[in-house]
N, C-alpha and C positions, 0 to 999 in steps of 0.2 A: 451480088452487088449491081449487074448491070440492068436488071428487072427494075429495082430500086429506084435508078437514076432515072432511067425510062420512065417510070409512073409519076415521080415528081417533078420530071420535063413535062409531062402531059400535063399534069395539076396546073402547073405555071399560069398559062392564061386564062385557064377558068378561075381561079384566083383574083389574079389581075384585073379580070372584069367585074367582078363581083364586088371588089375592093373600091375600082372607078365608078360603080354604078350609085354608091352608097354615097346621099352626100354629105359632106361634113357641118356640122355646125358649130360653133365658135362658143362656148362657154361665157354666160353674161356673168357679171362680176356680183351679182348680187341676186338673191332667192325671191320668188316671184311671194311665197308662202313659206315663213320660218318652220320649225322644226315643232311640231304638237306635242312632244311629250309623251308620256305613258300612255296617254289615252287615246294616242292615232291609231287607227287599224289603217290607215294608208296615208303615207307623204309623199308626195309629188312635190318636190320643191321648185325645180325649172325644169320646162319641157318646152323644144319651140316645134311648130307646126301640129296638125292635126293628129290626136292619137287616142287610148285610150285605156282602162284599166279594170279587173275584175277582181274581186276579193269574197272572203266570206267573213264567219267567225263574228256576226253582229248577236251582243248580249240583250237578250229582252228586258233585263231588269234596268238598263242605261237607257238614257236619252242620246239620241243620235242626232249628228250635225254633219251638214256637208257643206265645205267651204272651198269654192274656186276663182281663182284670182286671175291677171294677165297685164299683160304691158303691150304696148305697139301695136294696137288695132282693136280686133275683138274677139271671144269666142261665144259658140253654140253650144250649150250643154244638155246633153239626153241622159238621164240616170233613171236607173233601173232597179228596184228591190226586188229580188226572186220571187220571193215567197208572200211578197206585199203588194203587189201590182196596184192594188185600189189607194196605196198611198205614195204611189210614183210623185216627184214632183215635176210640174210640167216642164217640158224642155223651155230653156231661158240663155238669155244673151249677157254676156258681160262687155259693155264697151270700154275700152281702155287705151283711148288715140295715145296717149303720151308715156313718156319713158317710166313716170312711177305707178308702181303695180294699183289697180282697183281691184278691191276684194269683196265678195258675196259671201253669206253664210246662211245655210236654211236649214230650221230645225224641221228634223223627222219625226220627232217624238219617240216614245218607247216601245216596249211590244213587240220588237221587231227582231226577227233570227233569219238564219242565213243568209245568201249573199248578196252582190250587187254585183253593177254593171255599171261603168260611166265613159261616154263617148263624146270628145273634145271637138269640135270641128273649127279649127281656127283661120282668122279672115286672111292672112297669108302666111307663108311657112316660116317667115322670121317673127312671128307673133309668138310672146312666150308666155305660157300659164304654168299656173301651181293649182294641186288641191290635195284637201285633206279630208278623211273620215273621223270623226271622234266620237267616241264615247267616255264623257268624263265621270269618272267615279264619285 
């Protein structure tokens, strides 16, 4: 028992430091982008600051759409189709200075398969953004 207590006592400062180093983000009351339904491959309702995502499972028989929105600043979006780099949308910026979200949807077309990645660079750590990748039936 003494070894377990000593081990826990040694871990306590590390855990406290880790928790203190992680900034807390208050959850906003509204989503930037609503639920896309069963057509959604990715749904990020609300995220604060810069971040990204990766996924796969694109169906070549369905149209593909990416939607990004933000509030409280601006975001720069870089989106990459792993199997179709010739069809990557150019990095784009969404300006959203107010508290009401600004949303942009880009069609990517059909015949896409494989995975994709996105990176969102927010203008401030408190800029909120959301995203969906959809393939409507």
